[in-house]
C-alpha positions in Angstrom: 0.5 37.1 -8.1 2.0 34.9 -5.4 3.2 31.6 -7.0 4.1 28.2 -5.6 7.6 26.8 -6.1 7.9 25.5 -9.7 7.9 21.8 -8.9 4.6 22.2 -6.9 3.0 24.5 -9.5 3.7 21.8 -12.2 2.1 19.0 -10.2 -1.3 17.5 -10.5 -3.2 16.7 -7.2 -2.9 13.1 -6.1 -5.9 11.3 -7.6 -8.1 9.3 -5.2 -10.9 7.0 -6.3 -14.1 8.5 -7.8 -16.7 7.2 -5.4 -19.6 8.9 -7.2 -22.9 7.8 -5.6 -22.3 7.5 -1.9 -25.2 5.0 -1.6 -23.2 2.5 -3.7 -20.9 -0.2 -2.3 -17.3 1.0 -2.7 -14.9 -1.7 -3.9 -12.4 1.0 -5.0 -10.1 1.7 -2.1 -8.8 -1.7 -0.8 -10.4 -1.2 2.6 -11.3 -4.2 4.7 -14.8 -5.6 4.4 -14.6 -6.4 8.2 -14.7 -4.2 11.3 -11.6 -3.9 13.4 -10.7 -6.3 16.2 -13.1 -6.1 19.2 -10.0 -5.5 21.3 -9.1 -2.6 19.1 -12.6 -1.1 19.3 -12.6 -1.4 23.1 -9.2 0.2 23.3 -10.4 3.1 21.2 -13.4 3.7 23.4 -11.1 3.9 26.4 -8.7 6.2 24.7 -11.5 8.7 24.0 -11.6 9.5 27.7 -8.1 11.1 27.4 -8.8 13.0 24.2 -8.0 16.3 25.9 -4.3 15.2 26.1 -1.8 15.2 23.3 -0.9 11.7 22.1 2.5 10.0 22.8 4.8 11.5 20.3 7.1 8.5 20.4 4.4 5.8 19.9 6.0 3.7 22.7 3.2 1.2 23.3 2.6 0.8 19.6 6.2 0.3 18.7 6.5 -2.3 21.5 3.4 -4.1 20.1 4.8 -4.2 16.6 8.2 -5.4 17.8 6.5 -8.3 19.7 5.1 -9.6 16.4 7.8 -8.7 13.8 11.5 -9.3 13.8 12.4 -5.7 14.2 13.6 -3.7 17.2 11.2 -1.2 18.7 13.8 1.6 18.5 14.1 1.0 14.7 10.3 1.6 14.1 8.8 4.9 13.0 5.1 5.4 12.9 3.2 7.7 10.5 -0.3 8.9 9.6 -0.5 6.0 7.2 2.6 4.7 5.4 2.1 7.6 3.0 3.5 10.1 5.6 6.6 7.9 6.0 7.1 7.5 2.3 6.7 11.2 1.7 9.1 12.1 4.5 11.7 9.5 3.4 11.8 10.9 -0.2 12.0 14.5 1.0 14.9 13.6 3.3 17.0 11.8 0.7 16.1 13.1 -2.8 15.8 16.5 -4.4 16.4 18.3 -7.6 18.8 16.4 -9.9 18.1 13.1 -8.1 16.0 10.2 -9.3 13.5 8.0 -7.5 13.1 4.6 -9.2 10.0 2.5 -9.1 8.4 -0.3 -10.9 5.9 0.2 -13.8 2.8 -0.6 -11.7 4.2 0.5 -8.3 2.4 2.7 -5.8 1.6 6.0 -7.6 2.0 8.1 -4.5 5.7 7.5 -4.7 5.7 9.6 -8.0 3.7 12.3 -6.2 6.2 12.4 -3.3 9.1 12.6 -5.7 7.5 15.6 -7.5 7.0 17.2 -4.1 10.7 16.9 -3.4 11.7 18.2 -6.9 13.2 14.8 -7.8 12.5 12.8 -11.0 10.5 9.6 -10.9 11.3 6.9 -13.4 10.0 3.3 -13.7 11.2 0.0 -14.9 8.9 -2.3 -17.0 6.9 -5.1 -15.3 6.6 -8.0 -17.8 3.5 -10.0 -17.1 2.5 -7.5 -14.4 5.3 -8.7 -12.1 8.2 -6.7 -10.7 11.4 -7.4 -12.6 14.6 -7.2 -10.6 16.8 -7.1 -13.7 14.6 -4.4 -15.2 15.0 -2.2 -12.0 18.7 -2.7 -12.0 19.0 -1.7 -15.6 17.5 1.7 -14.8 19.8 2.5 -11.9 22.3 5.3 -12.7 24.4 7.9 -10.9 21.3 10.0 -10.1 19.4 7.2 -8.4 18.8 7.8 -4.7 16.0 5.5 -3.8 14.4 2.4 -5.3 10.8 1.6 -4.3 9.4 -1.9 -4.6 5.8 -2.9 -3.6 5.5 -6.6 -2.8 2.7 -7.7 -3.2 2.1 -5.0 -5.8 -0.8 -2.6 -6.1 -2.7 -2.6 -8.4 -1.6 -6.0 -9.8 -1.7 -8.1 -6.6 1.3 -10.0 -7.9 4.4 -10.7 -5.9 8.0 -11.9 -6.3 9.9 -14.2 -4.0 11.6 -12.5 -1.1 14.8 -14.1 -2.3 14.6 -11.9 -5.4 14.3 -8.8 -3.2 17.5 -9.9 -1.4 19.2 -10.3 -4.7 18.1 -6.8 -5.7 19.5 -5.4 -2.6 22.8 -7.2 -3.0 23.1 -5.8 -6.6 22.2 -2.2 -5.8 24.9 0.3 -5.1 25.4 0.8 -1.3 24.5 4.5 -1.5 21.1 3.7 -3.0 18.2 3.2 -0.5 15.9 0.3 -1.1 12.3 0.7 0.2 10.1 -2.4 0.3 6.5 -1.4 0.7 4.6 -4.3 2.2 1.2 -2.7 2.6 -0.4 -6.1 1.7 2.3 -8.2 3.5 -0.2 -9.9 5.8 -1.8 -11.4 2.7 1.5 -12.9 1.5 2.3 -16.2 3.2 6.1 -15.8 2.6 8.4 -15.6 5.6 9.2 -11.9 5.7 12.1 -12.3 8.2 14.7 -12.1 5.4 13.3 -8.7 4.3 13.2 -7.3 7.8 16.8 -8.5 8.2 17.9 -6.2 5.3 17.1 -3.2 7.5 20.2 -4.2 9.6 22.4 -3.5 6.7 21.7 0.2 7.0 20.4 0.7 3.4 16.9 -0.8 3.4 13.5 0.3 4.8 10.4 -1.8 5.1 7.0 0.0 5.3 3.6 -1.5 6.4 0.1 -0.2 7.3 -2.8 -0.9 9.5 -5.2 0.1 6.8 -5.7 -3.3 5.1 -5.4 -6.4 7.2 -6.2 -4.6 10.5 -9.2 -2.7 9.1 -8.0 0.7 10.4 -7.9 2.7 7.2 -9.9 5.5 8.8 -7.5 6.0 11.6 -4.4 6.6 9.4 -1.7 4.5 11.0 1.4 3.1 9.3 4.8 2.0 10.4 8.2 1.3 9.0 11.4 -0.4 10.0 14.3 2.0 9.5 18.1 1.8 10.0 18.8 4.2 12.9 20.8 6.7 10.8 18.0 6.8 8.1 15.2 6.9 10.6 16.8 9.9 12.5 16.7 12.0 9.3 13.1 11.0 8.4 11.9 11.7 11.9 12.8 15.3 11.5 10.2 15.6 8.8 7.3 13.8 10.5 4.6 16.0 12.1 4.9 16.0 15.9 2.0 14.2 17.5 1.1 12.8 14.1 -1.1 9.9 15.2 -4.0 10.5 17.6 -4.2 8.8 21.0 -7.2 6.8 19.9 -5.5 5.7 16.7 -2.4 4.6 18.6 -4.5 2.7 21.2 -6.5 0.9 18.5 -3.5 0.0 16.4 -1.7 -1.3 19.5 -4.6 -3.6 20.4 -5.1 -4.7 16.8 -1.4 -5.7 16.5 -1.7 -7.7 19.7 -4.8 -9.5 18.4 -3.0 -11.6 15.7 -5.7 -14.3 15.9 -8.4 -11.9 14.7 -6.2 -10.5 12.0 -5.2 -14.0 10.7 -8.9 -15.0 10.6 -10.0 -12.0 8.6 -7.0 -12.3 6.2 -7.9 -16.0 5.7 -11.6 -15.2 5.0 -10.7 -12.4 2.7 -8.2 -14.5 0.7 -10.7 -17.4 0.4 -13.4 -15.1 -1.0 -10.8 -13.4 -3.3 -9.8 -16.8 -4.8 -13.3 -18.1 -5.3 -14.3 -14.8 -6.9 -11.2 -14.9 -9.2 -12.1 -18.5 -10.2 -15.6 -17.5 -11.1 -14.5 -14.6 -13.2 -11.9 -16.7 -15.0 -14.6 -19.2 -15.8 -16.6 -16.4 -17.3 -13.7 -15.6 -19.6 -12.0 -12.7 -17.8 -8.2 -12.4 -17.4 -7.0 -11.9 -13.8 -3.4 -12.2 -12.5 -3.0 -14.3 -9.3 -3.5 -11.9 -6.4 -1.7 -12.0 -3.1 -3.6 -9.0 -1.7 -7.1 -8.0 -0.7 -8.2 -7.1 -4.3 -8.3 -8.4 -7.8 -7.2 -6.8 -11.1 -9.7 -7.6 -13.8 -8.5 -7.2 -17.4 -10.9 -6.5 -20.3 -10.5 -6.7 -24.1 -9.7 -3.0 -24.3 -10.3 0.4 -22.7 -13.8 0.7 -24.2 -14.9 -2.6 -22.8 -13.5 -1.7 -19.4 -15.5 1.6 -19.5 -18.7 -0.2 -20.4 -18.1 -2.7 -17.5 -17.5 0.2 -15.1 -20.8 1.8 -16.1 -22.7 -1.4 -15.7 -21.2 -2.0 -12.3 -22.0 1.5 -11.1 -25.6 1.0 -12.4 -25.6 -2.1 -10.2 -24.5 -0.1 -7.2 -20.9 -1.1 -7.2 -17.8 1.2 -7.6 -14.6 -0.3 -8.7 -11.3 1.5 -9.4 -10.3 2.4 -12.9 -6.6 1.9 -13.6 -6.0 4.5 -16.2 -3.5 6.3 -14.0 -1.3 3.3 -14.2 -1.6 3.0 -17.9 -3.9 0.0 -17.5 -6.9 1.5 -19.3 -8.2 -2.0 -20.0 -8.5 -2.9 -16.3 -10.6 -2.4 -13.2 -9.4 -3.1 -9.7 -11.9 -4.7 -7.3 -11.5 -4.7 -3.5 -12.7 -7.9 -1.8 -15.8 -6.7 -0.1 -18.8 -8.4 1.5 -19.8 -11.7 -0.1 -23.1 -10.2 -1.4 -21.2 -7.4 -3.2 -18.8 -9.9 -4.7 -21.6 -12.1 -5.9 -23.4 -9.0 -7.5 -20.1 -8.0 -9.1 -19.6 -11.4 -10.7 -23.2 -11.7 -11.8 -23.0 -8.2 -13.5 -19.8 -9.1 -15.3 -21.0 -12.5 -16.3 -23.9 -10.8 -18.0 -21.7 -8.5 -20.2 -20.3 -9.3 -23.6 -16.6 -9.9 -23.5 
């Protein structure tokens, strides 16, 4: 029998949300409740006319658009089929058997999968009160640590730490350890992110972002990252050539240029998130303060969370169970259309705590 290499054979497939009934409203994948920018949709329609041609392998227009908005040089940007492609390539480039990838307790689970793919070990540091702990991360660093991953704001918690703490973490890490700051929800965090992008210039830090959340382009699979040149050159070797379609590049470029639309959608999403959280807290539920486009809802125990999940599915709503993160007493709710959020609250208000 032909067998996969041992580390792949030992892996489980990466678990996506169980969407069940396709007629239900999905609040499980942190997608935007709004359509993309009209400018992005128009750009996509135009790009379809050139679909017979391969896309720009260097993402030149897209990188220029990103650099016009963020304090990063266009030449230091790599683009991927979602930030997942960049994260996977980064780990494969810099970690392997005998190496350790360090994350936070409730950090993005795909990092663990990518470490397994590379044959590296994945370890985590505790998150007291569902927040990243810099001291905890530093306590887990040892001679095998090659990369440290930090999601800020975090998923699935929605919590964040001050950017000053991330700078402190970078200053305390060994210089031969890469720090990766995943800002998939960065647009929902009102902090000034310039200090984090400035770390890239040190040569030992990477910042990743995505068009899937604030820009409502999850279906197009576009992510980007700011990389020190020497690091980016190695990661680039592992990216698929022509990895982002022409239509996806065109729409992402136009979406990045339309910051007014993005800011309006982020503002509306955040406002609905906060009013929903207030309503659920008033009903007796425990929710950490979220700085993302979702809420983490805590229940008395795993059984209560399971009963809530069943009731919500019966009401035509699909939330995301958090058992994979060890949060068996929690469900994660994407901020969806107002009607869906009202139905979610009404369903939970009618349940025993």
